[in-house]
C-alpha positions in Angstrom: 1.9 4.3 -8.5 4.0 1.3 -8.6 3.5 -1.8 -10.9 6.2 -3.9 -9.8 7.5 -5.2 -6.6 11.2 -4.5 -7.4 10.1 -0.9 -8.4 8.8 -0.1 -4.8 11.8 -1.9 -3.2 13.8 0.2 -5.0 12.5 3.5 -4.1 12.0 2.1 -0.1 15.3 1.4 0.1 16.0 4.5 -1.3 14.0 6.6 0.9 14.2 4.8 4.2 17.1 4.9 4.3 17.2 9.3 4.3 14.3 8.8 7.2 16.3 6.4 8.8 19.2 9.5 8.9 16.7 11.9 10.2 15.8 9.9 12.7 19.2 8.9 14.0 20.1 12.4 14.2 17.3 13.0 16.8 17.9 13.9 20.3 15.6 13.0 23.4 16.2 17.1 24.1 14.9 17.8 20.4 11.6 15.9 20.2 9.7 18.7 22.2 10.6 21.3 19.4 7.7 22.6 17.6 6.4 25.5 15.3 4.2 26.5 17.4 1.9 25.2 21.1 -0.8 24.4 18.0 1.6 21.7 16.0 2.6 18.7 16.2 6.2 18.3 17.8 9.7 17.6 16.2 8.7 13.5 18.1 5.2 13.7 17.1 6.1 13.7 13.7 8.8 11.0 13.8 6.5 8.8 15.9 3.7 9.4 13.4 6.0 8.4 10.5 7.1 5.3 12.4 3.6 4.4 12.9 2.0 5.3 9.6 3.3 2.8 8.0 1.5 -0.3 10.4 -1.6 1.8 10.1 -1.8 2.3 6.3 -0.5 -0.8 4.7 -2.4 -3.3 7.4 -5.9 -1.4 5.7 -4.8 -3.5 2.6 -4.8 -6.4 4.4 -0.9 -6.7 4.5 0.4 -8.4 7.8 3.4 -7.6 9.7 3.9 -7.3 13.4 3.7 -3.1 14.6 6.6 -2.0 16.0 5.0 1.3 17.2 2.6 1.2 20.3 0.0 3.8 21.2 -0.5 7.3 19.6 1.9 9.4 22.0 5.5 9.4 21.3 8.0 8.0 23.3 10.7 10.4 25.3 13.5 8.5 23.6 15.0 9.7 20.3 16.5 6.2 19.9 12.9 4.5 21.1 11.5 6.5 17.8 14.5 5.6 15.4 14.4 1.9 16.2 10.6 1.6 16.1 11.2 2.9 12.2 13.9 0.9 11.3 12.3 -2.5 12.7 8.7 -1.1 11.3 10.2 0.2 7.8 12.0 -3.5 7.7 9.1 -5.6 8.8 6.9 -3.8 5.9 9.2 -4.5 3.0 9.7 -8.2 4.4 5.9 -8.2 4.3 5.2 -7.3 0.8 8.0 -9.2 -1.0 6.8 -12.4 0.9 3.1 -11.7 0.5 2.5 -10.2 -2.6 3.1 -10.1 -6.7 3.2 -7.6 -9.2 -0.4 -8.1 -9.2 -1.6 -7.5 -6.0 -0.6 -4.3 -6.8 -3.7 -3.3 -9.2 -6.2 -4.6 -6.4 -8.0 -2.0 -4.5 -8.6 -1.5 -0.9 -10.2 1.2 1.4 -8.4 4.0 2.3 -9.7 6.7 4.1 -13.0 5.8 2.5 -11.6 5.9 -0.8 -10.4 2.9 -3.1 -6.9 3.2 -3.7 -4.3 0.9 -5.5 -2.2 -0.7 -3.5 0.5 0.4 -5.5 -0.5 3.9 -5.4 -1.2 3.4 -1.5 3.0 2.2 -1.6 3.6 5.9 -3.3 1.5 8.0 -1.3 3.3 6.0 2.0 6.5 7.3 0.6 4.9 10.6 -0.1 3.7 11.1 3.1 7.0 10.2 5.1 8.7 12.5 2.5 6.5 15.6 3.5 6.9 15.0 7.2 10.5 13.9 6.7 10.6 17.9 5.7 8.6 19.7 8.4 11.1 17.6 10.7 14.7 19.3 8.7 13.2 22.6 9.8 12.3 21.4 13.7 15.7 19.5 13.4 17.4 23.2 12.1 15.0 25.3 15.2 15.9 22.7 17.7 20.1 23.1 17.0 20.9 20.0 15.3 22.8 19.0 12.0 20.3 17.6 9.1 21.9 15.0 7.5 22.2 15.2 3.5 19.0 13.9 1.9 19.0 15.2 -1.8 22.1 17.0 -1.7 24.5 18.2 0.7 23.9 20.8 3.5 25.0 24.0 4.1 27.2 22.4 6.9 28.8 19.8 4.1 29.8 22.8 1.9 31.5 24.3 4.9 33.1 21.3 5.6 34.2 21.3 1.8 35.8 24.6 2.0 32.7 25.9 0.1 30.7 29.1 0.4 27.3 27.6 1.4 24.5 28.8 -1.1 22.1 31.5 0.6 
């Protein structure tokens, strides 16, 4: 749980930059990639991440403009990446303008439970990381290069003349 706006800001900047690199690596052709026809596509996962920021944080009373409109993902990878970029920045700006550290200890109804706002921010990041992991698998299946997130990728090792770990 976050107990200061500064600690959230540091974590959010790091994680949202990583997610933005994933979003920016998508192509229009890759958006339909899915594990099975019953699972979300790569485009639907990306749109879900982008739209959850507004959906979740406005439950706490935070006010900022929604960058994503509608449940259906656009057919444009650029439109999804741009929506994520706008929403991520607006979310952070709104928190810094509307909240202080004490606000992180207040609770709000979150899907039938009472969560402290600091916990909601933590879960927002974990939710994003969870779906970002799903996206990287689908990106590989779609033939895209996965950006490095927490360390080098297979392609990075090869470019450095190293043998990638299996």
